[in-house]
N, C-alpha and C positions, 0 to 999 in steps of 0.2 A: 567216497571222494569223487569229484568230477574228473573225467578223463582229460588228458592234455590234447589240445587241438593240434593237428598236423600243420606244418609250416606252409606247404604248397598251397598257394592261392588263398591263404587264410584271410588276409586283409580284404580281398574282394568279396569272398563268400560271407565273411562276417558283416560287412556293410550291408549286403542284401538281406541277410538274416535279421539284422537289427531293424531295418526299415519294415520288413514284413511283420515282425513281431509287434512293432508299434502300431501297425494297421489292424492287427487281428482283433483287438477289443471292439472295433467297429463292425465286426462280422460275426455276430452271435449265431451259434448253431441253433437250428429250429427243431431238431429232433435229437434222440439220444444214441443214434447208431454210430458205428465205427466209420463207415465210409462216407457219410454225409453229415454227421452230427457231433454230439459232445464227446463221444468216446474217441473220435479222431483228434479232438483238441487235447484230451488227456494224453494220448500217445505223443503228440508233438511236444507239449510242455514238459512231459516227463523226460524225454530224450534231450530237450534243450537244457533242462536242469543237469542232466548227466554231463553235458558238454561244458556248461558254464559254472555250475555250482551256485547259481543265483537263486536265493530262496523265493523270490517273486515268481519264478517259473514253476517251482514246486507248488506254491500256493495256488496258482492257476490250475494246475493239473488236479490237485485234490478238490478244489472247488467244483470243477466240472464232474469229477467222479462222484462226489457227494450228491450232486444234482441228478445224476443218472440213477444212483441207488435209491434216492428219495422218490424218484418217479416210479421206479419198479415196486417200491414198498407201498405206494399209495394205491388204495383200492381202485381209484379211477384209472390208474395206469396198468392195472394187472393184465389187461389184454395185450400189452406190449411183450409179455413173456413169450407169447406164441408167435411173435413176428419173426420171420426167418432172419437169422444173423444176430439178433440182439443178445441173447444169452450166450451163444457160442463165442461171439466176438468179445463180450465182456470178460468171460472166464479165460479165454485164450490171451487176451491183452494183459490180464493180471499175471498170467504165467510168464510172458516174455519180459515184463518189468522185473519180475523176480529173477529170472535167468540172467538178465543183464545187470543185476546188482543195484537196481534203481530203488526198488522198494519191495517189501514182502507183505502184501495185504492178503490175509487168509480169510476166506469166507466161511471156513469151517468144513470139516469132512462131511458132516450130515447135510449141510446146505448144498455143497457141491454135488453130492450124490443125488439129492432131490432134483437139482437142476439138470443133471445128466439124464435123469428119467424124463424130464420135460422135453429136453432136446431130442431124445430117442423117439418119444411119441410124435412130436412135431415132424421129425424127419420121416417117420413111417407115413404120415399123411402126405408129405411132399412126394415121396417115392410112389405112392399109390396114384398120385396125379401125374407121374412121369416128369416131375420138376427136378432136373439135375443141375439147376443153376448154382454156381458158386456163391454169387452175391445174394441171391434171393430165394434159395432153395436148399436142397439136400446136401450138396457137395461141400459147402462151407461147414455144415454141421458135422459131416463125416470127418472133415479135417480136424475139427476140435475133438471129437470123440476118440480119434486116433491117439490123442495125447493123454487120454484118461486110462489107457492100458497101464496096469501096474499101480494105479492109484484108486481105481474103483473095480472091485471084483465083478461087477455086472457089466463092465464096458465090453469085454470080449463077447458076451452073449448078445448085447445090443448090436454090435457090429456084424455078428453072424446073421442075425435076423434081417438087418438092413441090407446086407449084401444079397440075401435071398430075395428080398423085395425088389432090389435093383435089377437082378438078373431076370426076374419075371417079365421085364419090359424090354429086354435086349432085342435088337434087330440083328440077325445074323444070316449071311449068305456067303457065296464064294468070294465076295469082295472083303469080307471081314465082319467085325462086330462094331456096333455103334448104338447110341441111345438118343432118342428125341428129348428135347427140353421143352416141355409144355409151356413153361413160363415165357421164354423168349419167342416161341412160335405164336403164342397168343398176342404178344406185344407187336410182332411183325406181321401178323396175319399170314403166316407162312408154314409150310411143312418141311422146310429145309433142315438138314442136319447142321448144327452149329459146331464149328471146329475150335472155337476160342477157349481161353482159360476162364474168362469171367462167366461164360454162358454155355460152354459146350464140352467137347470131347477131351481137349487138353487139360482142362481143370479136373475132370473126373479121373483121367489117367494119372495125373500127378498124385492124387489122393490114393488111388489104388496102389501105385508104386510105393508110396509112403507106408501103407499098411503092410505090403509085402516085405519091405525092408525091415519092418519091426517084427517080422516072423509070424504075422497074423494071417490066417486063412490063405496061406500060400497056394495050396492045391486048387482052391476055388478061383483065386485071383489070376494066377498065371495064364490060363487059357483065355480069360477075358481080356487081359492086358495085351497079350500077343495078338489076339484077334482085332483089338482096337488099333494097334500099331499097323497091322496089315491093311486095315481100312484107310488109315491116314496115308500110308505109302502109296496106296492105289490112286490117290488123288493128285499125286505130284505131277506137275507140268514144268517144263523148262521156262524160265523167264523169257519174255519177248520185249525187251526195253524199246526196240524200234517201234513197237505197236502200243507202248504204254503199259505193258504188264511186267512188273518187277518181282512179283511173289512166286514162290514155288508151290504154295498151298493156298487153298481158298479160305475165306473167313466163314463161309457157309456153303452148302452144296445141296443141289436137288438130285436125289438118288435116281430119279426116273429118266434122266438124260445123261449123256456122256460128258466127261470132264471138259472136252474140247468144244462142246456145243456152245454157241455164242451166249445162250442164256445162263450157262454155268461159268463160262470164261470170265464174264464181267464180275463174278463173285470172288475171283482171285484179286481182290483189291489190294492196293499198295500200302495201306496204312500199317505202320508198325507201332507196337505199344505193349503194355502189360496185358490188356484185355483180350487181344486177339492178334493174329498175324504170324509170320514165319518165325519170329523169335520164340513164341510159345512152343512151336513144333520142335525147334532146335533144342530147347531145354528138355522137352519130353524125350527126345532121342538120346541125349546124353545120359539122362537119369535111367532110362530103360536099359541102355547099354551097360551101365554100371550095376544096377540093381538086379536085373534079370540075366546078366552075363550074356549080352548079345553084342559082342564087340564090332560086328559088321555095321552097326548103326552109326558108329563114330565118324566114319568117313563122310557119310551124308550130312551129319550134323555139322562137321567142320566146313563142308562145302557151302551149305545154306547159310550157316552162321557167318562165314567170311564174306559172302556176297552181301549180307545185310549191312556189313560195315561200310560198303561202298554206296549205300542208298542214302544220300544226304540232301537231295533236292526235295522240294515240296511234293512234286509228282511222285518221286520214288519212295518217299517215306510217309507221306501224309501228315507230317509234323508241322503244326502251325501255332502251337501254344506250349506252355510249360508244364501242364498238369501230369499227374502220375497214372492216369488211366490210359490215355493214348497221346500224351504230349512228350516233350523232350525229357522231362524228369523221369518219365517211365522208362526211357531207354537207358538212362543211368542205372536204374534199378535192374533192368533186364541184363545189361552187360555185366554188372556185378554178379548176378546169379550165374551167368555163363562162365565167368572167370572162376567161380568156385568149383565148377565142374571140369573146365578145360582152360587152363591159363594161356590162351593164345594171345600173342602180342597185338593182333588186330582188335581183339575185344577190349584190351586195355586202352588202346588209342581211340577206339570208338566211344568208350565211356567218357574219356576226357573231352572229346569233341562235343558230345551231347550235354555234358555238364556246362561247358562254355556257352553252348547255344541256350541252355536254360537261363543263364544269367542275362543273355541278350533279350530274352522274352520278358524278364521280370518287371522291368520298368512299366511296360504296357499292361501287364497283368495287375500291377498295383494300381495303376491309373483307373482301370476298369472295374476294380473289385467292388466298389460300393454300389454299382449298378448291375453286377453279375450275380444272379440268383444262386449259382453254384460255388461262389467264392468261399463261403464258410466251410465247405466240405473237404474232407481229406482226399477223396478220389479225384475230384475235378476242380479243386479250389486251392487257395493259398496254403492251408496247413500241409498238404502233401508236398508241395514245392519246397516249403521250408524244411520239412522232415528230411528231404534228400540233401539239402545243404548241411543240416546238422550232422547227418550220417557221414558225409564226405569230410567234415571237419573233425570228427572223432578219429582217434587212432586205434580204436578197439573194434572187434567184430560186434555186430548187433544182431538181435534175434527177431526184431519186429517184422522183418521180411517174411517170416513164416505165416504171418496173418494174410499174406498175399500169395501163398503157396511157393514162395521163393526161399 
C-alpha cells in the first residue's frame, strides 16, 4: 500500500513533482547506470509509486528495470558487467526496494553469488589500480559487498582480501593514513589527496565504518580508520569569511605543502554538497564517534555542522542549482543524514531552508532540462531532484539513501 503523504508543504511539493514527472518522458536515459541512467529512473518511479500508489509509476519503474536486465543479458552488453557501479548498484537497488516494502525482486541465490564474485574480481582490479572512487571504482563495490555478509558465505573472504589489497596502497606518516584515488587524479591531472565522499577519503571512511559496525575485520579496520581520521583532522583550518574562506576542511589537498600555503588554501573551497565539502566530514565525525566510541569527535562535528547551517549565500555554499550531487537538493539529503546521527534544531531548520530553495530553483531547472545533457540523470538531473521531493512527502523512513552512503 502506498504511504500517506505528510501535510506540510504537500500541495507545493506535489505540484512541482507532477510537473517534473510530466517532463521526465522527454528525458530518456542514455545508459543503464544508477547515477546517470535507467537505474536512477527505476529508483525514482518506484518511490513515486510508494507515495502515490499510481500503477503508471510502477509500470515505468518495471519497464526501465526490464530494459536494464535485457541489456545485461544481451551478449553485446556483457562488457557492462565489468563497468564499475553497474552490478553493485543494480543489486543494492533491489535490496532497498525490498527493505522499503515496494517490491521483492529476487535474482536468485546462485545468480547473486555469481554476481558477487564478478564484483569481487572487478574490485580487486580497481584496488590494484589504486582506484578508491565511490562512483567509479572500488568503494561503491565495497559498500555493496558489505550488505552480502550473512547472505553469501564467500562475502567475508572477499572483503578480507579486498581490505588487504587496499592496505597495500595506504600512505601513512605522522600526519595519519590516506589513500590516493587514481581515477580522480587522472581526471584532474593531479596528485592531490581527495577528501570527498564521491571520490576520496570520506567515502572510504564511511564504508570502513559500516564494515566495522557490522563486526567485520574490526582489528584491521580500527587502526586504519583512526589513522584516516587523524589525517582529516590535521587539515582543519578556521574559516576566514572576511577573506572568502568558509570551509574548515579542503576538498582536496597537496601533501607536499602546508595547509596554510596559498596553493593549498584555495582548495578549501566553499561548495557544500553530497559529493564533497564540510558536510561529508561532519557525517564522518558523527559516525566515527558512535561506531568507534570516540566521543571527543562530537564537539567538532557539532561546531562544523552548525556553522554550515549559516552558509546560505552563493559565495559561502556554492549552491546555484537544485541537483543532488552538489545542489540544494543534496543539502536536504545531507541534513537528513545528520539528523539521523544528531538531531540538532539547526539541522532541521537548515533542511527546511534548502528544501524551499530547491523549489525556487525547479522552474528554471525544468525550463533548461531539454537542452541540459545531465537532465536525465539521477545525480545531476531531474530524477534526483524529484526523488528528494518524493522522500519529503512520504511519512515513512526510506532506505535508498544507503546507495549514497547516507
